[in-house]
C-alpha positions as CSV (number, residue, x, y, z in Angstrom):
1,M,-10.7,31.5,1.3
2,E,-7.9,32.1,-1.7
3,L,-7.6,28.7,-3.3
4,A,-4.2,28.3,-2.8
5,R,-4.9,27.8,0.9
6,K,-7.4,25.4,0.2
7,L,-5.1,23.1,-1.7
8,E,-2.2,23.7,1.1
9,I,-4.5,22.8,4.2
10,L,-6.6,19.9,1.8
11,S,-3.2,18.5,0.0
12,A,-1.2,18.2,3.7
13,A,-4.4,16.6,5.8
14,A,-4.3,13.9,2.4
15,K,-0.8,12.5,3.3
16,Y,-2.0,10.8,5.7
17,D,-4.0,8.1,3.2
18,V,-1.2,6.1,1.6
19,S,-3.1,3.8,-0.6
20,C,-2.0,5.3,-3.8
21,S,1.5,4.2,-3.0
22,S,2.6,7.8,-2.6
23,S,6.1,8.5,-2.1
24,G,8.6,11.4,-1.8
25,A,6.7,13.5,0.8
26,P,8.0,15.1,4.3
27,S,7.4,12.9,7.5
28,R,3.7,12.2,8.1
29,G,3.6,13.4,11.8
30,S,0.9,15.1,12.8
31,L,2.4,16.6,16.3
32,G,3.2,20.6,16.2
33,Q,3.2,22.3,13.0
34,A,4.0,19.2,11.0
35,G,0.6,18.2,10.9
36,L,0.1,21.4,9.1
37,G,2.8,21.5,6.6
38,N,3.0,21.3,3.0
39,T,3.3,18.3,0.6
40,T,5.7,18.1,-1.5
41,G,4.8,20.0,-4.7
42,M,1.7,21.1,-3.3
43,G,0.0,18.0,-3.2
44,I,1.5,16.4,-6.4
45,C,2.7,12.4,-5.1
46,H,3.2,9.3,-6.6
47,S,1.8,5.9,-7.9
48,F,2.6,3.0,-9.6
49,T,0.1,1.8,-12.0
50,P,-0.4,-2.2,-12.6
51,D,2.2,-2.3,-15.6
52,G,4.8,-0.9,-13.5
53,R,5.4,2.7,-14.6
54,C,5.5,5.6,-12.1
55,I,3.0,8.2,-12.6
56,S,2.1,11.8,-10.7
57,L,-1.2,12.4,-8.9
58,L,-3.0,15.5,-7.3
59,K,-3.4,14.0,-4.3
60,V,-5.9,15.8,-2.0
61,L,-9.1,16.0,-0.1
62,L,-12.4,17.4,-0.9
63,T,-12.8,18.8,2.7
64,N,-11.0,17.8,5.9
65,F,-14.7,18.8,8.0
66,C,-16.0,15.5,9.2
67,V,-19.0,14.4,11.0
68,Y,-17.2,11.2,12.4
69,D,-14.4,11.8,15.7
70,C,-12.4,8.6,15.1
71,S,-9.3,8.7,17.8
72,Y,-6.7,8.0,15.0
73,C,-7.8,10.8,12.6
74,I,-6.2,14.2,12.5
75,N,-9.2,15.0,11.0
76,R,-11.9,14.3,13.6
77,R,-14.7,16.0,14.4
78,S,-13.5,17.1,17.8
79,S,-9.8,17.9,16.1
80,D,-9.0,21.5,16.2
81,V,-7.0,21.6,12.5
82,P,-7.8,24.2,9.8
83,R,-10.5,23.7,8.1
84,A,-11.1,23.6,4.4
85,R,-13.5,22.9,1.4
86,F,-13.4,22.9,-2.0
87,K,-16.4,23.5,-4.4
88,A,-16.8,20.7,-6.8
89,E,-16.2,22.6,-9.6
90,E,-13.0,24.4,-8.2
91,L,-11.8,20.9,-7.9
92,T,-12.4,19.8,-11.2
93,Q,-10.8,22.9,-13.1
94,L,-7.6,22.7,-9.9
95,A,-7.2,19.1,-11.8
96,L,-7.5,20.1,-15.4
97,D,-4.9,23.0,-14.8
98,F,-2.4,20.9,-13.4
99,Y,-2.8,18.1,-15.8
100,R,-2.6,20.5,-18.8
101,R,0.3,22.1,-17.8
102,N,1.7,18.4,-17.1
103,Y,2.4,18.4,-13.6
104,I,0.1,15.6,-13.1
105,E,-0.9,12.5,-14.6
106,G,-4.2,11.7,-12.6
107,L,-6.2,12.6,-9.4
108,F,-6.4,10.6,-5.6
109,L,-9.3,12.3,-4.1
110,S,-10.5,11.2,-0.7
111,S,-12.5,13.0,1.6
112,G,-14.0,13.7,5.3
113,I,-17.8,13.2,5.6
114,I,-19.9,15.9,5.6
115,R,-23.8,16.3,6.1
116,S,-23.7,12.3,5.4
117,A,-22.4,9.1,3.2
118,D,-24.5,10.0,0.0
119,Y,-23.8,13.4,0.0
120,T,-20.1,13.3,0.2
121,M,-20.5,10.6,-2.3
122,E,-22.5,12.3,-4.5
123,Q,-19.6,15.5,-4.2
124,L,-16.7,12.8,-5.2
125,T,-18.4,11.3,-7.8
126,R,-19.1,14.7,-9.8
127,V,-16.2,16.0,-10.2
128,A,-14.8,12.7,-11.4
129,R,-18.1,12.6,-13.9
130,S,-17.2,16.1,-14.8
131,L,-13.2,15.4,-15.8
132,R,-14.7,12.6,-17.8
133,E,-17.8,13.4,-19.5
134,E,-17.7,17.1,-19.6
135,H,-13.9,17.8,-19.9
136,L,-13.2,14.6,-21.4
137,F,-10.1,13.9,-19.5
138,R,-8.4,10.9,-19.9
139,G,-5.9,10.7,-17.2
140,Y,-6.0,8.0,-14.2
141,I,-8.3,8.6,-11.6
142,H,-8.5,7.2,-7.9
143,L,-11.3,7.4,-5.7
144,K,-11.8,7.3,-2.0
145,T,-15.7,5.3,-1.5
146,I,-17.9,6.1,1.6
147,P,-18.9,2.7,3.0
148,D,-21.9,4.0,4.2
149,A,-22.9,5.4,1.0
150,D,-25.5,4.4,-1.6
151,P,-24.3,1.4,-3.5
152,A,-25.7,3.0,-6.7
153,L,-23.3,6.2,-6.2
154,I,-20.7,3.9,-5.6
155,A,-21.6,1.9,-8.8
156,E,-21.5,5.2,-10.5
157,A,-18.2,6.2,-9.2
158,G,-16.4,3.4,-10.5
159,R,-17.7,4.1,-14.4
160,Y,-15.0,7.2,-13.9
161,A,-12.7,6.0,-11.8
162,D,-9.9,3.9,-12.8
163,R,-9.9,1.9,-9.2
164,L,-11.9,2.4,-6.1
165,S,-10.6,2.0,-2.5
166,V,-12.7,1.3,0.6
167,N,-9.9,1.8,3.6
168,I,-10.9,-0.7,6.6
169,E,-8.3,1.5,8.9
170,L,-7.8,-1.2,12.0
171,P,-6.9,-4.8,11.6
172,T,-9.2,-6.6,13.9
173,E,-13.0,-5.5,14.6
174,A,-12.7,-5.0,18.0
175,S,-9.7,-2.1,17.1
176,I,-12.5,-0.6,15.1
177,T,-15.1,-0.9,17.6
178,R,-13.3,0.9,20.5
179,L,-11.6,3.4,18.2
180,A,-13.8,4.1,15.6
181,P,-17.7,3.4,16.8
182,E,-19.3,5.3,14.5
183,K,-18.1,3.0,11.7
184,K,-19.0,-1.0,11.3
185,V,-16.6,-3.5,10.0
186,V,-19.7,-4.9,8.1
187,T,-20.5,-2.0,6.2
188,I,-17.1,-1.5,5.0
189,K,-16.9,-5.1,3.4
190,R,-20.3,-5.0,2.1
191,T,-19.0,-2.1,0.2
192,M,-15.7,-4.0,-1.0
193,G,-18.2,-6.8,-1.9
194,H,-20.5,-4.5,-4.1
195,I,-17.4,-3.6,-6.0
196,R,-15.8,-6.9,-6.3
197,S,-18.8,-7.8,-8.1
198,H,-19.0,-4.8,-10.5
199,I,-15.6,-5.4,-11.5
200,E,-16.0,-9.1,-12.5
201,E,-19.4,-8.3,-14.3
202,R,-17.6,-6.1,-16.4
203,Q,-15.0,-8.7,-17.1
204,G,-17.2,-11.4,-17.9
205,E,-18.9,-9.2,-20.6
206,R,-16.9,-7.8,-23.7
207,R,-18.7,-4.9,-24.3
208,A,-20.2,-4.0,-20.9
209,P,-19.3,-0.6,-19.7
210,R,-15.9,-0.4,-17.6
211,F,-15.5,-0.4,-14.0
212,A,-13.1,0.7,-11.6
213,P,-10.2,-1.4,-14.3
214,A,-7.2,-0.9,-11.8
215,G,-9.4,-2.3,-9.1
216,Q,-9.8,-2.1,-5.5
217,S,-7.7,-0.9,-2.9
218,T,-7.8,-0.9,1.1
219,Q,-5.5,0.6,4.1
220,M,-4.7,-0.4,7.5
221,I,-2.9,1.2,10.1
222,V,-0.1,-0.1,12.0
223,G,0.3,1.1,15.6
224,A,-2.5,2.2,16.7
225,D,-3.3,-0.6,18.8
226,E,-1.7,-4.0,20.0
227,T,-2.1,-5.9,16.6
228,D,0.4,-7.8,16.4
229,D,1.9,-8.6,12.8
230,H,0.6,-11.7,12.5
231,T,-2.9,-10.8,13.1
232,I,-2.6,-7.7,10.6
233,L,-1.2,-9.8,7.7
234,N,-3.7,-13.2,8.2
235,T,-6.7,-10.0,7.8
236,A,-4.7,-8.7,4.7
237,E,-4.6,-11.8,3.5
238,T,-8.1,-12.7,4.5
239,L,-8.8,-9.5,2.2
240,Y,-6.9,-10.4,-0.5
241,G,-8.7,-13.7,-0.7
242,A,-12.5,-12.3,-0.3
243,Y,-12.8,-9.2,-2.2
244,H,-9.7,-9.7,-4.7
245,L,-7.7,-6.3,-3.6
246,K,-5.2,-5.1,-5.9
247,R,-3.4,-3.9,-2.6
248,V,-3.4,-3.5,1.0
249,Y,-1.4,-0.5,1.9
250,Y,-0.2,-0.2,5.8
251,S,0.6,3.3,7.2
252,A,2.2,3.3,10.4
253,F,0.2,5.5,13.0
254,S,1.3,9.2,13.5
255,P,0.5,10.5,17.1
256,I,-2.2,13.6,16.9
257,P,-2.6,16.2,18.8
258,A,-4.4,16.3,21.8
259,A,-5.1,12.4,21.3
260,S,-7.9,10.2,23.0
261,S,-5.6,8.0,25.9
262,L,-6.7,5.2,24.0
263,L,-4.0,5.8,21.7
264,P,-0.6,5.5,21.7
265,H,1.9,8.4,22.2
266,Q,4.6,7.3,20.5
267,A,4.9,6.7,16.7
268,P,5.9,2.6,15.7
269,P,9.3,2.4,14.1
270,L,8.3,3.0,10.0
271,L,10.7,-0.1,9.4
272,R,7.7,-2.1,10.7
273,E,5.6,-0.7,8.0
274,H,8.1,-2.0,5.4
275,R,8.4,-5.0,6.9
276,L,5.0,-5.5,6.2
277,Y,5.3,-4.5,3.1
278,Q,7.7,-6.6,2.2
279,A,6.3,-9.5,3.4
280,D,2.7,-8.8,1.5
281,F,5.0,-8.5,-1.6
282,L,6.3,-12.2,-0.8
283,V,2.7,-13.4,-0.3
284,R,1.3,-11.7,-3.5
285,S,4.6,-12.1,-6.1
286,Y,6.6,-15.3,-4.4
287,G,4.1,-17.8,-3.8
288,F,4.5,-17.8,0.6
289,S,1.3,-18.1,2.9
290,I,1.8,-16.0,6.2
291,K,2.1,-19.1,7.8
292,E,5.8,-19.7,6.2
293,I,6.7,-16.1,6.8
294,L,5.2,-15.6,10.6
295,P,4.2,-19.1,12.0
296,A,3.4,-18.0,15.2
297,P,1.7,-14.8,16.6
298,G,4.1,-11.9,17.1
299,N,5.8,-9.2,14.9
300,L,8.4,-9.4,12.1
301,A,12.0,-9.0,12.9
302,L,13.0,-5.3,12.0
303,D,16.6,-6.3,11.8
304,I,16.6,-8.0,8.6
305,D,13.6,-8.4,5.9
306,P,10.9,-11.2,6.1
307,K,12.7,-13.4,3.0
308,L,16.0,-13.2,4.8
309,A,14.3,-14.3,8.1
310,W,12.6,-17.2,6.2
311,A,15.5,-18.9,4.7
312,L,17.9,-18.9,8.2
313,N,15.0,-20.7,9.9
314,N,14.8,-23.3,7.0
315,R,18.2,-23.9,6.2
316,A,17.4,-27.3,5.6
317,Q,16.7,-26.3,2.0
318,F,19.4,-24.6,1.2
319,P,21.8,-24.5,-0.3
320,V,19.8,-24.5,-3.6
321,N,21.1,-25.7,-6.9
322,L,20.8,-23.3,-9.7
323,N,21.3,-25.6,-12.4
324,T,18.6,-28.0,-11.1
325,A,16.2,-26.3,-8.9
326,E,12.5,-25.0,-10.4
327,E,12.0,-21.5,-10.9
328,W,9.6,-20.8,-7.7
329,L,12.7,-22.2,-5.3
330,I,15.0,-20.6,-7.1
331,A,13.2,-17.1,-6.8
332,R,12.7,-17.7,-3.1
333,V,16.4,-17.1,-2.5
334,P,17.8,-14.6,-0.3
335,G,19.2,-11.9,-3.0
336,I,17.1,-13.6,-6.5
337,G,14.2,-12.0,-7.5
338,V,11.4,-13.2,-9.3
339,R,13.2,-11.1,-12.8
340,N,16.7,-12.8,-12.2
341,A,14.9,-16.4,-11.3
342,K,13.3,-16.3,-14.7
343,R,17.1,-15.2,-16.3
344,I,18.7,-18.3,-14.3
345,V,16.4,-20.5,-15.9
346,A,16.4,-19.0,-19.2
347,L,20.4,-19.1,-18.9
348,R,20.7,-22.7,-18.2
349,R,18.7,-23.6,-21.1
350,Q,22.3,-22.5,-23.1
351,R,25.1,-23.7,-20.7
352,R,25.7,-24.1,-16.7
353,V,25.2,-21.5,-14.7
354,C,28.6,-19.8,-12.6
355,F,28.7,-17.8,-10.2
356,D,30.0,-14.9,-12.0
357,D,26.3,-15.4,-14.0
358,L,25.0,-14.0,-11.0
359,I,27.0,-10.8,-10.4
360,R,26.6,-10.1,-14.0
361,M,22.7,-10.1,-13.2
362,H,23.6,-8.1,-10.1
363,C,21.6,-10.8,-7.8
364,Q,22.6,-9.6,-3.9
365,M,25.6,-10.9,-3.3
366,K,26.3,-10.9,-0.1
367,K,22.9,-12.2,0.7
368,L,22.9,-15.2,-1.4
369,T,26.0,-16.6,-1.3
370,P,25.2,-19.2,2.1
371,F,22.5,-20.2,-0.2
372,I,23.4,-21.4,-3.2
373,Q,25.2,-23.4,-5.5
374,T,26.5,-23.5,-8.8
375,S,29.1,-25.0,-11.2
376,D,31.9,-23.4,-9.8
377,Y,30.7,-23.0,-6.1
378,F,29.9,-25.2,-3.0
379,P,29.4,-23.9,0.0
380,R,29.5,-26.5,2.9
381,R,25.7,-26.9,4.3
382,D,25.3,-25.4,8.1
383,S,29.0,-24.2,7.7
384,V,27.6,-21.6,9.5
385,S,24.9,-21.4,12.5
386,S,21.8,-19.3,11.0
387,E,22.2,-17.1,14.4
388,V,26.1,-16.5,13.3
389,L,24.8,-15.7,9.7
390,R,22.1,-13.5,10.6
391,Q,24.7,-11.2,12.8
392,S,26.7,-10.4,10.0
393,M,23.9,-10.0,7.5
394,V,23.1,-7.0,10.0
395,K,26.7,-5.3,10.6
396,Q,26.6,-5.6,6.7
397,Q,23.9,-3.0,6.5
398,L,21.8,-4.1,3.5
399,P,20.0,-1.8,1.8
400,L,16.2,-1.3,2.1
401,F,14.7,-2.0,-1.0
402,P,11.0,-0.1,-0.5
403,F,8.8,-2.0,-3.5
404,G,10.1,-5.5,-2.5
405,V,12.7,-7.8,-1.5
406,V,15.1,-9.5,-3.7
């Protein structure tokens, strides 16, 4: 098979893995021709470094052959999609060619399982080792690890990769058992634990060789089973705490050809995936707990973002006086993010904060006016009911913010 055709197939197959913050790609649909289509820029996607920089990655699979038959996966053993496989040397040279032409700044590499977990992990590591040691590659490398692989192979991979990830795939053990019976939750979590241990060991030794300095991440599929957002977020919170993950990524389930009767025939709304990212962001960056965001079992509201939903359910805490409130409480006001909360606190060391200051900071004025008080603006508490306020916010059709909430 020609190299270009391999790249077409294996970059398209990689688009279902969102755990590198890819964006700008076409629909992830699997039905019909969409399942075979190109990824924008022949596998080039965007990701974000820990310092916030957006970088371009070659996002590709080593192969889409797989010995597993997970019901939700387009590359499952029983699927009839076109198959391809890169040789390790081919993929190494392809990444180098793209890098030298300044098309990419790094590589996101995953794979189906071929022969065995150890064999597959060794092939993935071989690519990373060749790039680093033979070609002195200094770009970003994100490797997907194979949970069943020998821990020594995963430890070696961490010496060459900037980030490692282990996909938990589904939010509950019952769903994994039902839809991916060949995978074991205990194995996945054991691998996450090994990676965490290696990262912490290197952090404690000043001259120790690096190990996955950008940490580890995972992915959960949303909508492939009946699990609600409350359970999904609680699972994410547990993973963050137990394995010190940098990110949990959420991927809306995409119906696949000749699907199992165990799967839904319709994809969940992509807005549900977006709301989960927003809720996750509130937990990581704003200090919210899952109990505050979603106190009871169920799903997040789709018509308003979770931060606004929390504020409407806690009207007694508002309006917040921006001239006296603590920074963490100001950041919780809908329409004011963490950065602007810091600016407000810095400004009031010089003078009192007024309404026009918020306009100059480009805060979301339509959102925040019912929830704040300044030196020249005093809304009446509960002058409008939460339900009326909610309907008003929905009618305004406030824009979506894909990387967080304000």
